C-alpha positions in Angstrom: 18.2 -44.9 92.1 19.2 -48.2 90.7 19.9 -51.1 93.0 22.6 -53.4 91.8 22.1 -57.0 92.6 24.6 -58.3 95.0 26.8 -61.4 94.7 24.5 -63.3 96.9 21.5 -62.5 94.7 23.3 -63.6 91.6 24.2 -66.9 93.2 20.6 -67.5 94.2 19.4 -66.9 90.6 22.1 -69.1 89.2 21.3 -71.9 91.6 17.6 -71.6 90.7 18.3 -71.8 87.0 20.5 -74.9 87.5 17.8 -76.5 89.7 15.2 -75.8 87.0 17.5 -77.3 84.3 18.1 -80.4 86.4 14.4 -80.8 87.1 13.5 -80.6 83.4 16.3 -83.0 82.6 15.1 -85.5 85.2 11.6 -85.3 84.0 12.7 -85.9 80.4 14.9 -88.8 81.6 12.1 -90.5 83.6 9.6 -89.9 80.7 12.0 -91.5 78.3 12.7 -94.4 80.7 9.0 -94.9 81.2 8.5 -95.0 77.4 11.3 -97.5 77.0 9.9 -99.8 79.7 6.4 -99.8 78.1 7.9 -100.4 74.7 9.9 -103.4 76.1 6.8 -104.8 77.7 4.8 -104.3 74.5 7.6 -106.1 72.5 7.9 -108.9 75.1 4.1 -109.6 75.0 4.1 -110.0 71.2 7.1 -112.3 71.3 5.6 -114.3 74.1 2.3 -114.7 72.1 4.1 -115.9 69.0 6.0 -118.4 71.2 2.8 -119.6 72.9 1.2 -120.1 69.5 4.1 -122.3 68.4 3.8 -124.4 71.5 0.1 -124.8 71.3 0.3 -125.5 67.6 2.8 -128.3 68.4 0.4 -129.6 71.1 -2.5 -129.7 68.7 -0.5 -131.6 66.2 0.8 -134.1 68.7 -2.7 -134.8 70.0 -4.0 -135.2 66.5 -1.3 -137.8 65.7 -2.2 -139.7 68.9 -5.9 -139.6 67.8 -4.9 -141.1 64.4 -2.8 -143.9 66.0 -5.1 -144.8 68.8 -6.7 -148.2 68.5 -9.9 -147.5 70.5 -12.7 -145.0 69.9 -12.5 -143.6 73.4 -8.8 -142.9 73.2 -9.1 -141.4 69.7 -12.0 -139.2 70.9 -10.0 -138.0 73.9 -7.0 -137.0 71.8 -9.2 -135.4 69.2 -10.8 -133.2 71.9 -7.3 -132.3 73.2 -6.2 -131.4 69.7 -9.3 -129.2 69.1 -8.7 -127.4 72.5 -5.1 -126.7 71.7 -6.1 -125.3 68.3 -8.7 -123.1 70.0 -5.9 -121.6 72.2 -3.9 -120.8 69.2 -6.8 -119.0 67.7 -7.3 -116.9 70.9 -3.6 -116.0 70.9 -3.7 -115.1 67.2 -6.6 -112.7 67.8 -4.8 -111.0 70.7 -1.6 -110.7 68.7 -3.5 -109.3 65.7 -5.0 -106.6 67.9 -1.6 -105.7 69.3 0.0 -105.5 65.9 -2.9 -103.3 64.7 -2.1 -100.9 67.6 1.6 -100.8 67.2 3.2 -103.5 65.0 5.2 -103.0 61.9 4.1 -103.9 58.3 6.5 -106.8 58.2 4.9 -108.2 61.4 1.4 -107.8 60.1 2.4 -109.5 56.9 3.9 -112.5 58.7 0.8 -112.8 60.9 -1.4 -112.7 57.7 0.6 -115.5 56.2 0.1 -117.5 59.5 -3.6 -116.7 59.5 -4.0 -118.1 56.0 -2.0 -121.3 56.8 -3.7 -121.8 60.1 -7.1 -121.6 58.5 -6.0 -124.5 56.2 -4.6 -126.3 59.3 -7.9 -126.1 61.0 -9.8 -127.3 57.9 -7.6 -130.3 57.5 -8.0 -131.1 61.2 -11.8 -131.0 61.0 -11.7 -133.6 58.3 -8.9 -135.6 59.7 -10.1 -135.9 63.3 -13.6 -136.7 62.1 -12.1 -139.7 60.3 -9.7 -140.7 63.0 -12.3 -141.3 65.7 -14.2 -143.8 63.6 -11.4 -146.3 63.5 -13.0 -148.3 60.7 -9.8 -150.0 59.6 -9.0 -151.0 63.2 -12.5 -152.5 63.5 -12.2 -154.3 60.2 -8.9 -155.9 61.4 -10.5 -156.9 64.7 -13.3 -158.7 62.8 -10.9 -160.3 60.3 -8.6 -161.8 63.0 -11.4 -162.4 65.5 -14.9 -163.6 64.6 -14.1 -164.3 60.9 -11.1 -166.5 61.8 -13.1 -168.2 64.5 -16.0 -169.3 62.2 -13.5 -170.5 59.6 -11.8 -172.7 62.2 -15.2 -174.2 63.0 -15.8 -174.8 59.3 -12.4 -176.5 58.9 -13.0 -178.7 61.9 -16.3 -179.9 60.5 -14.8 -180.7 57.2 -11.9 -182.5 58.8 -14.4 -184.7 60.7 -16.3 -185.3 57.4 -13.1 -186.5 55.6 -12.2 -188.7 58.5 -15.6 -190.3 58.7 -15.6 -191.1 55.0 -12.0 -192.2 54.6 -13.1 -195.8 53.9 -16.1 -195.0 51.6 -16.0 -195.7 47.9 -16.1 -192.0 47.2 -13.5 -191.0 49.8 -11.3 -189.2 47.3 -14.1 -187.1 46.0 -15.2 -186.1 49.5 -11.6 -185.2 50.3 -11.2 -183.2 47.1 -14.4 -181.2 47.6 -13.7 -180.6 51.3 -10.2 -179.4 50.6 -11.4 -177.1 47.8 -13.8 -175.5 50.3 -11.0 -175.0 52.9 -8.5 -173.7 50.4 -11.0 -171.2 48.8 -12.1 -169.9 52.2 -8.5 -169.5 53.3 -7.6 -167.6 50.2 -10.5 -165.2 50.8 -9.3 -164.8 54.4 -5.8 -164.0 53.2 -7.1 -161.2 50.9 -8.9 -159.4 53.7 -5.8 -157.8 55.4 -4.5 -156.3 52.1 -7.9 -155.0 51.4 -8.1 -153.3 54.8 -4.7 -151.7 54.4 -5.3 -150.6 50.8 -5.8 -146.9 50.0 -6.7 -147.2 46.4 -10.4 -148.0 45.5 -9.2 -149.6 42.2 -7.0 -152.1 44.0 -9.8 -152.8 46.4 -12.0 -153.7 43.5 -9.4 -156.1 42.2 -9.1 -157.8 45.6 -12.9 -158.1 45.9 -13.0 -159.6 42.4 -10.6 -162.3 43.5 -12.6 -162.9 46.6 -15.8 -163.3 44.5 -14.1 -165.9 42.2 -12.9 -167.9 45.3 -16.4 -167.6 46.9 -18.0 -169.1 43.8 -15.6 -172.1 44.0 -16.4 -172.6 47.7 -20.1 -172.6 47.1 -19.7 -175.0 44.1 -17.7 -177.4 46.3 -20.2 -177.2 49.2 -23.0 -177.9 46.7 -21.0 -180.9 45.4 -20.6 -182.3 48.9 -24.3 -181.9 49.6 -25.2 -183.7 46.3 -23.3 -186.9 47.2 -25.8 -189.6 48.1 -24.1 -190.6 51.3 -23.8 -186.9 52.5 -27.3 -185.7 52.0 -28.4 -184.0 55.3 -25.0 -184.9 56.8 -24.5 -182.8 60.0 -20.9 -182.0 59.2 -21.6 -180.7 55.7 -24.5 -178.6 57.1 -22.2 -177.2 59.9 -19.5 -176.4 57.3 -22.0 -174.6 55.1 -23.5 -172.7 58.0 -20.1 -171.5 59.3 -19.1 -170.4 55.8 -22.3 -168.4 55.6 -21.4 -166.8 58.9 -17.9 -166.0 57.5 -19.5 -164.4 54.4 -21.7 -162.2 56.5 -18.7 -161.1 58.6 -16.7 -160.5 55.4 -19.4 -158.2 54.1 -19.1 -156.1 57.2 -15.3 -156.1 57.0 -15.3 -154.9 53.4 -17.8 -152.1 54.2 -15.6 -150.9 57.1 -12.5 -151.2 54.9 -14.1 -149.2 52.2 -14.6 -146.3 54.6 -10.8 -146.4 55.2 -10.9 -143.8 58.0 -7.6 -144.8 59.6 -5.7 -145.1 56.3 -7.1 -141.8 55.1 -6.5 -139.9 58.3 -2.9 -141.2 58.5 -2.2 -140.2 55.0 -3.6 -136.7 55.6 -1.5 -136.4 58.8 1.7 -137.4 57.1 1.2 -135.3 53.9 -1.3 -132.4 53.9 -1.1 -131.7 57.7 2.7 -131.9 57.8 3.0 -129.4 54.9 0.7 -126.8 56.4 2.2 -127.2 59.9 5.6 -126.3 58.5 4.1 -123.2 56.8 2.5 -122.1 60.1 5.8 -122.5 62.0 7.8 -120.6 59.4 5.3 -117.7 59.5 5.5 -117.5 63.3 9.3 -117.7 63.3 9.5 -114.8 60.8 7.0 -112.9 63.0 9.2 -113.4 66.1 12.3 -112.3 64.2 10.6 -109.1 63.0 9.4 -108.2 66.5 12.9 -108.8 68.0 14.5 -106.7 65.3 12.5 -103.6 66.3 14.9 -101.0 67.8 14.0 -99.4 71.1 16.1 -96.2 71.8 18.1 -96.4 75.0 18.0 -100.2 75.2 19.9 -103.2 73.9 16.8 -105.5 73.8 16.7 -107.6 70.7 19.1 -109.6 68.6 22.8 -109.0 69.2 24.6 -107.0 66.5 27.1 -109.0 64.6 30.7 -107.9 65.2 32.3 -106.1 62.3 
């Protein structure tokens, strides 16, 4: 005997089927929602890393420029250390982003990061050379010597020669004493005036020309000092001896100034910062910007995260 299901039984079966469908739908919905959330978090982390790299790259560049422009070794070293630390952060962030892109990034993103990696390697190479120069401050030290000790000993030389001319104003050979003393002063001052251009000069050839001019003036100064010492009334004269001693001091200081100027660390580091470093910095930022745009352009089903669509 067959037992026909009653209306109540059919309703229970139908209700169970509906509940099963709703349960499956809910599970699928929550699974999709969970996937979207994780994809959003994955995208956000990559975008954040690219942004952090841009900020730390800018911090490294700013600290580098401060190292170049600082006038003391301690300040230059402090800023150089800050620049290196910021660059190290960029590298850590780059490695993390590279690992994320290897796990789930697009080809366009990996290509943008590869361009950044190449440019950043050049950025770091330039920084190593640039910062090593910047902390030496040889041009700053040369200027300090030129306008400090060198100027001081020339003032003492000039004072001694002024006394000499005054003491011999009524002597038969007053004009010759005056002529020789003035030639010493003028020659020394001409050499002094050539030091700042030498310190500021970037070209070795132009430095050679300046040093040749200094050597010619130096020969005239020594010739005039010898002429004063040869005058009968000025043999063993204390003022002539003082003038000669102070000029010898100036010559020794000048040698140190020229050696520092030849190293040219401030001029060279500034030139690198304004030219090579600026160019590679722009390349790094362009690669990071392209990377961010690629990440933001990734579609995530069920979300509106990313750049807004342009209205038609």
